[in-house]
N, C-alpha and C positions, 0 to 999 in steps of 0.2 A: 320718673328717672332720680332719685334723691342727689343732694347736693353730700358728700359726705363729710362730711370733721375733719380737717385736718387742727391737730392739738398740738396749742406754742409752747415747744420744748424751754425751760427753763434755762435761764442763762449756764453754763459751768460755774463749778462752784469757784471762786480766785482766792487763792491762801499765799502769802508771804509767811517766808520765815527769817528775821534778823537776827543778827548778831553784831554784837558791840563788842572791842576787844581792846584793852589798851594792855598793848603786848612789851612794851617796858624795853623795846629792841631786842625782843629776843631771851632777854636773864631772865633769870628767875629766883625768885626769891621765896624765904619758905621761914624766916622769919628776921624781928627787924634789926637784930645786932647784923645781918650777914649786908645788911645797906652800906657797913664801916670793913667788916671782915672781908665780903667782895669788892669792894669799890672798884677796885680795876678791873673788874667784869666789867664797868660801867665806860672804860674807854680803851678795850683789849675785843677783837671777837676768839672766837672759842668754838668748840666742835660740838661744847653744850649748847650755845646758841643754834646753831644751825639743828639738831636733834629736837630741841625745840619746837622750833618752828616748822617744820616738817608733823609733827604730833599735830600743829594748829594746822598745818593744810589739810591733814585727812579729815579733820573734823569739817573742814568751813563746804565742804561738798556738799553736805546737809541741808543745806544756806541756801536763799537768794539772794540777799545784797546786806553787805558785811563790811561792817564801819570801824577801821582801826583810828588808834590811839596811839602818839609815842615811838610808830615804824622808825624807823631810818631812812631815811632817804639818799644811804654812800656816804657813810664818812668810816674813821680806822674804826670803829667797836663792833661795826656788820660786816669789818674787810671789805668794804667799799659795793656792799650789795644794795642795793633797792630792794629792802624788806619786801613792800607794795607788793613789788612786780612778780619776786619770788615767790609770797605765800599765791600769788593768782591763777599763774602756772604751776606750780606743782601742785594745785588742787585742781587744777582744769577747768578753770573758771577763765570766759572769755572776755570779761572788758573789766579793767582797773583803773584808776586813777591816781594822783596822789597831791599831797601841797605841801611843802616842802618850807615850815617854818623856822623854826630858833638851831640856826647854825654855829657851834663854838670851833669857829677853826676849822679843821679837817678831825676835830674829834670823834664826834659826835654833829650827827644835824637830824633831827624830830620831824615827822609827816603826821597829816592823816590822811587816812589812805581810804579809798574803796573799790572794796572786789563786787564783782557781780553777776551773776548767770543772764541777766536781765540788761539790752541796750538801753541806757539811759538819752535822750534829746541831748540834756545838755547837762556840763559839769560844770560852775564857777565855783573860784576859791574869793575868798575876803580876807581880810584881818579882822582880827578881833581887838577893837579900842584894850590900849590899857597902857597904866607908864612905861612898864617896860616889856617894848614889840620882842612878837614873838609867836603867840598867837594865833592861830586861825580858824574858822569853818573852812567847808567844805561843802559846795550844793550841787544835789544830782535832781537834775528832773525825769521824770518819765513820761511821757505822754504830751498835750502842748495844752494849751487853752483851761476853759476852767474845770478840766477833766483832769488833769497833772496830777501826777502826784509828788510833791518836792519831798527830799531826804535828803538831810545837812547831818552833819558829823562835827563835833565839835570837841575841843580839850582844852577846857577853862581852866585861868588864874585856884590861885590859891587863897587871894586873898577875897574879901565879901565884897566891897565897892569897888573892882576891876570887874568879880562875875556879874553885879548887877549894870554897870555899862555893857556886857559883852550882852548880856541874856539881854536889856532892850537892845539890845541893839539885832538878834536873832531874832527876837521879836517884830520887829518892822519888815527885817526880810521874809517872816513865813506867814504875815497878817495877807498878804494880796494870797494866797494859797490856800484855796477848802480844802484838801487835802494835803496834810504838811506831817511828817515825822520829823522827829528830833533825838538824833543819838547818838551815846561818847562818855567820855568821862566828864562831866561838869563839876566836880570835884564838891560838890553839894548836895546837902541832905534834901529831899521834897519837898516840905515843909519850913527852909529855910524864908528869910523877906526875899530876898532874893527870886525864890524861884517862884516865890506866892507873887512879883512885882510880872515876871512872863509870862504868865496861867493868868496874869488881869487885863495883858497887853496885845495877845494873840487868839485862836482856838487850840491852840495843845489842853490837851486836859492833866490834870494829877496823876498819879495810876492812884490806884486801886489800895495797894497797901504798898510800903516800901522792898524793895529786894536787898538785901546785904548785899555789899561786893567787895570792902577791903577793911581788913588786910585778906586777903584770901586765902591763909593757911587757917582764917580767924576771925571769919565773918564780921566785924559790928557796925558796918556804917554804909549807908545806900550812896556809892558815890556814882555809881554809874549807870544809866537813864536811856529807855527806850519811853518816848514819848508821843502821842499822836493827839491830833485832831480829832473833834467828837464823830467825823466820817468813818474812819477805822474804826472797826469793831478789833480789842485785842483779844482773843482765846486765853491767852496763856504767856505769862512767863516764868523766865527758871536763869538758874546759872547753869553750867557747864560744867558737871562734877569733877572734871579735866582742873587742875592749874598751872596758864601757861606765862602770869609775871603777881604779879604783886596784889594786882587784881584778879576775883574774879570772870571771864568771861558771861553778858548777859546778852539772855534769848527773848525772844518774843517771836507769837503766829499770831497773824492777823487777818480780816479779811475785808477785802477789798469789794466796793460797788461796782456793779460792774462796767459800770461804763467808767470809773477813773484807773487813768497809768496807761491810755490810747493801748499796744499790740501785748500786755502783760501776758507772757503764760509762765508757764509754772511743766510744765512738760519735762521728761526728762529727769529730774536730780536724781541724783544719787544718794539713795541712804544707807 
């Protein structure tokens, strides 16, 4: 009797769709003059903000891991609504976490946010070094040990010296993870001196080409980024056609090695 040979099936394709959004606390800006003419919107809630969040929630269903910047943690300008939680629940996404940062009395309270279809093993908050406190980074870990996938969400300062310190700090945090993603509004171009410093200190890779995200109505600058380590393959990067704030949302689809991220599965994603 001959022994039958059983073919070994290849590991299933493991893809993640990522989205990074600076949502400006739900406000919509379509030209520079509106920073002044609509300045009252910065401190007051409104139906237009809720409509904007609802439109964004419909889009989030297409993604697996979403990083938010400038989400309101619950203050006057959002009607005391935790916008990260609202978006997660409205989109039907099971996991969310937020990192409140700079609070301005009860008028505004900015936060970084994580929304995920996948259950993180841990989520940690880190204050970023800055002369003016209030910037932070949120680090989610999917899986454990050397096979863990680390996803960091950050919103960096406007000054180059502060960004250099902040990216140095982020590099130190991520250098222990072979498989890492950094996404957010980094407020700098991919070929700036501070980004070069980041790439020299950890295994994150510079993008193949810049993707323009700011201002949303006529993008001229690549300020928002989804950066990955060399072990993760980026298939495509694009901006969403809808503008939800003064930044375009940045999306990416990546492939993971079969052992990375623990029990990551993207089954059940709504298209």
